[in-house]
Structure formats: C-alpha cells, structure tokens
C-alpha positions in Angstrom: 16.5 49.7 33.3 16.6 45.9 33.9 13.5 45.3 31.8 14.9 47.1 28.8 18.1 45.1 28.9 16.1 41.8 28.9 13.8 43.1 26.2 16.7 44.0 24.0 18.1 40.4 24.4 14.7 38.7 23.8 13.5 40.8 20.9 15.9 39.4 18.3 15.1 35.9 19.5 11.3 36.5 19.2 11.7 37.9 15.7 13.8 35.0 14.6 11.2 32.6 16.0 8.4 34.4 14.2 10.4 34.3 10.9 11.0 30.5 11.3 7.3 29.9 11.9 6.3 31.9 8.8 8.8 30.0 6.7 7.5 26.6 8.0 3.9 27.5 7.2 4.7 28.7 3.7 7.1 25.9 2.6 5.0 22.7 3.0 6.7 19.7 1.4 3.5 17.9 0.4 1.8 18.3 -2.9 -1.9 17.5 -2.4 -5.2 18.0 -4.1 -5.6 21.4 -2.3 -2.5 22.8 -4.0 -3.7 24.9 -7.0 -0.4 24.9 -8.8 0.7 21.3 -8.4 2.4 19.7 -11.4 0.7 16.8 -13.2 1.6 13.3 -12.1 3.2 12.8 -15.5 5.5 15.8 -14.8 6.6 14.1 -11.6 7.3 10.8 -13.5 9.5 12.8 -15.9 11.3 14.6 -13.1 12.2 11.2 -11.5 13.4 9.7 -14.8 10.4 7.5 -15.6 8.6 7.3 -18.9 5.1 8.9 -19.0 3.4 5.8 -20.3 4.1 3.9 -17.1 0.9 5.5 -15.8 -2.2 5.4 -18.0 -4.4 8.4 -18.7 -7.5 8.8 -16.5 -5.9 9.5 -13.1 -8.4 11.2 -10.9 -5.9 12.8 -8.4 -2.7 12.2 -6.6 -0.8 13.1 -3.4 3.0 13.4 -3.2 5.3 14.2 -0.3 8.5 15.7 -1.7 10.4 15.1 1.6 9.7 11.4 2.0 8.9 10.5 -1.6 5.6 8.8 -0.6 2.8 9.0 -3.2 -0.8 7.9 -3.7 -2.4 7.9 -7.1 -6.2 7.6 -7.4 -8.1 6.1 -10.3 -11.9 6.1 -10.6 -11.8 2.3 -10.8 -9.3 -0.5 -11.4 -7.4 0.1 -14.6 -6.0 -2.5 -17.0 -4.0 -1.8 -20.2 -1.8 -3.6 -22.7 1.7 -2.9 -24.0 3.0 -4.2 -27.3 0.0 -6.6 -27.8 1.2 -9.0 -25.1 2.3 -7.3 -21.8 -0.5 -6.5 -19.4 -0.6 -4.2 -16.4 -3.3 -3.5 -13.9 -3.7 -0.7 -11.3 -6.1 -0.9 -8.3 -8.1 2.3 -7.7 -5.4 3.4 -5.2 -1.8 2.9 -6.2 0.8 3.9 -3.7 4.4 3.6 -2.7 7.6 5.7 -2.7 9.4 7.5 -5.5 13.0 8.4 -5.9 15.2 9.0 -9.0 14.8 5.9 -11.2 13.1 3.9 -8.4 9.5 3.2 -7.3 9.4 1.0 -4.3 7.2 -0.4 -1.5 4.5 -0.5 -4.1 0.9 -1.5 -3.5 -1.8 -1.7 -6.1 0.1 -2.5 -9.3 0.2 -5.8 -11.1 1.9 -7.4 -14.1 0.4 -10.4 -15.8 3.1 -13.0 -16.5 2.5 -16.6 -17.6 -1.3 -16.1 -17.3 -1.1 -15.1 -13.6 -1.4 -11.5 -12.1 1.6 -10.8 -9.8 1.9 -7.7 -7.5 4.9 -5.5 -8.3 6.9 -4.5 -5.3 9.5 -2.3 -7.0 10.3 -0.7 -10.4 13.8 0.3 -11.3 15.1 2.1 -14.3 18.2 0.4 -15.5 19.5 2.0 -18.7 17.0 1.3 -21.5 15.0 -1.1 -19.4 12.4 -1.0 -16.6 12.8 -3.9 -14.1 9.6 -4.9 -12.4 10.4 -6.8 -9.2 7.9 -9.3 -7.6 8.4 -11.5 -4.5 10.4 -14.2 -6.2 11.5 -12.9 -9.6 12.0 -9.9 -11.8 10.6 -9.0 -15.2 12.5 -6.6 -17.6 10.8 -4.5 -20.2 12.3 -2.0 -22.6 11.6 1.7 -21.7 10.4 2.2 -25.3 7.3 0.2 -24.4 6.2 3.0 -22.1 7.1 6.0 -24.2 3.6 6.4 -25.7 0.5 7.4 -23.7 -1.5 4.4 -22.4 -5.2 4.3 -21.6 -7.3 2.0 -19.4 -9.5 -0.3 -21.4 -12.8 -1.9 -20.9 -15.0 -4.6 -22.4 -18.6 -3.3 -22.3 -19.2 -0.3 -20.1 -16.5 2.4 -20.6 -16.1 5.2 -18.1 -13.9 8.3 -17.9 -10.3 7.6 -18.9 -11.2 4.3 -20.5 -11.2 3.4 -24.2 -13.1 0.7 -26.1 -10.8 0.8 -29.1 -7.2 0.2 -28.1 -4.0 1.4 -29.7 -2.7 -2.1 -29.3 -4.8 -5.2 -29.6 -6.4 -6.6 -26.5 -5.6 -10.2 -25.6 -7.2 -12.5 -28.1 -9.9 -13.9 -25.8 -11.0 -10.3 -24.9 -10.9 -9.3 -28.6 -13.3 -12.2 -29.4 -15.7 -11.1 -26.6 -15.6 -7.5 -27.8 -16.3 -8.6 -31.4 -19.1 -10.8 -30.2 -20.7 -8.0 -28.2 -20.4 -5.5 -31.0 -22.1 -8.0 -33.4 -25.0 -8.3 -30.9 -25.4 -4.5 -30.7 -25.6 -4.2 -34.6 
C-alpha cells in the first residue's frame, strides 16, 4: 500500500517532466541550415525592420539564433557592391553579429569605403529614413532608400555565382576603365 501511495505522487511529476523534455526538443530557438522550413535571410531582415538591399544577392547560407539574436551569414567569397554610384560596401565570406529590431551590432565582416579607405562597421541602426553605420571613431548616415533595391556582388574579370559583370549602378571610375580595357582585349 505504501508503494502505491508513492507511485500516485510521482506519476504526475514524471509525466510533467516528460512533457517538458518533449517541448524542449521540439522548440529549438536556432534556425540553421538543417532546418527545412527556415525563412530566407531577406525575410529576417524585413522582420527586424531593415531594407532587403542591405545584403546582396548570392548568400550561400546563414544561421540565426532567435533567442540571442546572433547570426552568421555565409558568402562563397568576399562580396563588394556599390550604391548610388558612389557608396561602396564589402562583406567578408563570413559576416556575423547580433540582430534586434532596427539594430545590427557587434558586427564582424562588413566594411564601408569612406574617403578612399575601407572601414569596418561595428553597428548599423535604423533611424527613421536613415541607416547609421557606426565605426570606431565616427558614424556614416545613408538614406534607407539606397537599400530598397536588390544589390548584387560585382567582379572585374572572373564572375562566380551571385556576382554580376554588368552593374545596375556604375562601378567606381577606375574599375570601369579596367573593365572596359579588359572587354576591348577580349573582342
């Protein structure tokens, strides 16, 4: 009789523990490449109030932890692109950091060219109609409109997946001259 009294008390506790374990297993907070129904990285940008053109086309894969906001984005190779004929951005093959609503921070692997020098971006904030790119000693503000259209990585001579030879916007003039020189040699 004593056993049945203890069993009656422990049975609900064991059932509750089993239910908790099942819930933990089936509700993982990480979105990774093994997830068959993960949203695109561009859907995530939209969900967190960032324009889609902030990331160029040609992303190979990404990981995102919903709980912490930590992300990693993978390109086949370094990716450079231009905005509005004069603003240049570059991503390393692995771009990572943390994502929250209107804020990308603790960034590694993203650069903006300003005054002919590439500077690593540490944080990107959405402030109204602007994106603010923060570097170590200064900030750079660009209109969100510059990032509304899809962007693509570009290349000079050997284009791979996700890269384009002909740009929507003009490349920097010295690159344009090299490209024209190369295409004249090929003809």
